[in-house]
N, C-alpha and C positions, 0 to 999 in steps of 0.2 A: 506402634500405632502410626498409621499414615497420616499425612496432613488432612486428607479428606475425612478419615475416621475421627480425627481429633475435632475438626470443625463441626462434624455431625453431632458428636457427643456433647461438645460444649454448648451447642445450640439447644440440646435437650436439657442440659443442666441450667442454662441461663447464666453461665459464668465463663468468661474467657480467662484462662490461666496465664499469669505473667511468667510462671516457671513451669515448664512442661513436665519436669521431673516429678513434681508433686502429684500431678494427675496420674502419671504412669505408676508411681508408687502406690497410690490409693487403689488402683485397679489390679495390683499384683498380689495374688494369694501366696501364702508361704509354700504351697506345693510347687510353685513355679520357680522359686528363687534358687533351687538347687541347679537349675539349668541356665541361670542367667547371672545377675549381678549380686545375688545374696541379699537383696532388699525386698521386703514385703510390706503389707499394709497394716500390720498389727499395731505399731506405734501410733499411726494416724487414726486407727479405729479407737484406740484408747482415748486419744485427745478428742475425737469427734463425739464420743459418747458423753464426755463431760460438757462439751459445748451444747449438745442437744439437751442435756438435763438443765443447764442454765437457761437457755432460751425458752424451753417449754415451761419452766418454773416461772419465769418473768411473764410469759404470756398468760398463764393462769391467774397470777396475782393481779395483773392489769385488767383482765376481762371479768373476773369474779371477785370483786373486793369484799363481798359478804361471806365468802367461804372461810371456814376456820382451817387450821393447819391439817386436821385430819382429812377434810374434804380435798384440800390441795394435794396432799400426799396420794390419795386414791386417784385423783385426776391425773397426776403426773405419772403414776404407774401405768395407767391405761394409755396415755399419750405416747410414752416411750417404750411400750411393750414390744417384744420381738415381732408379734403379729403386725403391729402398726408400722414398724420400721421396714419389715419385709414387704408390706403392701406398697410403701413408698418406693422401694427399690424396684419392684416389679413394674410400677407405673412408668419408671424411667427406662425400662428395658435394660437395666444395669447388667444383667447376666450376659448380654451380647458382647460386652466390652471388657470382660474380665480376662486376666492373664492367669491361666491355670496350668498346673502340671498334668502330665499324661494320665495319672491315676484319677484325679478329680474330673478330668474330661470324660473318662470312661464310666464313671459312676454318677454322672449327671450333676456335676458341681455347679453348673450355671443355673440350676433350678433349686438348689438347696437353700432352705429358709435361713438358717443361721449364717451361711456363707454370704448370702445376699445382704442380710441385715448388717453384718460386719463391714462389708464393702461400702454400703451406704454411709455408715458412720465414718469410715475412712475418708470418703469424699467430703463430708462435713469438715473433718479435721484439715484436709488439704485446702479447702476454700478459706478456712479461718487463717491458716498460715500464709496463704497467698494474698488475701485482701482484707483480713480483719474480721472482727465480730459482726459488724453490720452486714457484711456480705454473706457471712455464714447464716445469720439470723434470717435474712431475706430468702435465702435458699430453703431453709427449713420451713418457713411460713408457706412458701409457694408449693413445696413438694410433699410436705407431711402434715404440718399443723392445721392448715386450712381444711384439708380433707378430713382429718381426724376429728375436728371440732364441729364440722358441718352436720347439724341435725342430731347430735349425740351429746349435747351439753349435760343433760341430767344424768345420762348413763355414766358419765365420767366420775360422778360422785360415789357410785356403787362399784364394788369389786366385781370383775368378770370371772367367776369361778370356772366356767366352761373353758375359756381360753387358758386359764392358769393350769387346769387339769391336762388339757391337750399338750401344752408346752412341756409340762412335767414328763409326760409319757414320751413325747417326741425326743426329748433330750436323752432318753434311755433306750431309744430305738424301738419303741413299742407303737403299735398301730393305733388308728383312730377309734374312738369310742362310739357307741350307738345308744341313743336315748329312745326308750320304748314307753309308750303311753300304756300303763297297766289298767287304769280305771279313771272314769270321770263320773262325778255324782253331784246331786243338788240341782236346784232350779237354774234356769238360764242366767238369771241375774246374780247368782251366788254359787257358781260351780266350783268344785274342788277337783283338781287334777292330780293323779298319782303317776309318777314317772320313775322308771328304773334306768340306771346307766350300766351298760354292758361293755366288756372288753374281751375279745377273742373267745366268745361263747360263755363267759362267766359274768354273773351279776356282781357289780362292784358296790352299788348302793341304791337306795330308793328313798324318795321323799315326795311331798305334796305341796301344792301352792294354788293360789287363786287363778293363775294362768299357767299354760304349759311352759312358757319361758321361765316363770318364777319357780316352778317345780323342777325344771331341768337345772337351773342354777343351784337350787338347794341340794339336789342329788349330787351334782358335781362337787360342791363344797364338802359334802360328807365323804365322797370317794377320795378326794385329794387329801383331806385330813387323815384318813386311814392310811393312805400310802405314805404320807410324810412321817407318820409316827411308827411305821413299820408293822402296822397291824394287818390282819387278814381281810381280804375283801369279802363281801357278803356272799 
């Protein structure tokens, strides 16, 4: 990384590293280490994941003193989900600064959701080692937590079955699902929506709700439950 690139990226992060090696390590994927120093960002990712969990937990306890442990657990899962962390990584244009091996470059590693999320957590770990918990917490608040909490407080208390289903499928190399509105009935003020969830031309599950979003969440929950228990899809 050149001095110009370092200054540019540190300006994006809002943190100037005292030890440059920590930043370089955080940006180095294991696919790159075979061609360089043998150092990658996996240990920093491990540390950053724990720092993120601590800071997010403290934030929820401070902002929502009325929530019980169940609500806090659900909120934490939503705040630190792969989708949330990936979104933060993309907003930082983190993919532009990664050090990847030739194989990852050819297969679009700079855009891979899990790779970007891991690199973001490695940056958190690097900042923690470089300047302490307060600096890491400030970075997390600025780049992830403020955005994740903005306008979605109530949603944090409920599980996001659609995101959970999509993450389950992506981890196994499967494509995105499609939600199809099968039917809607009832008067305008009390409609019932029936939704099906499909994958690769096959119906996985169907459910209903008072809104299309509610029906989609219910269908996703059923589909995920079937997949996790090894059952057959509908």
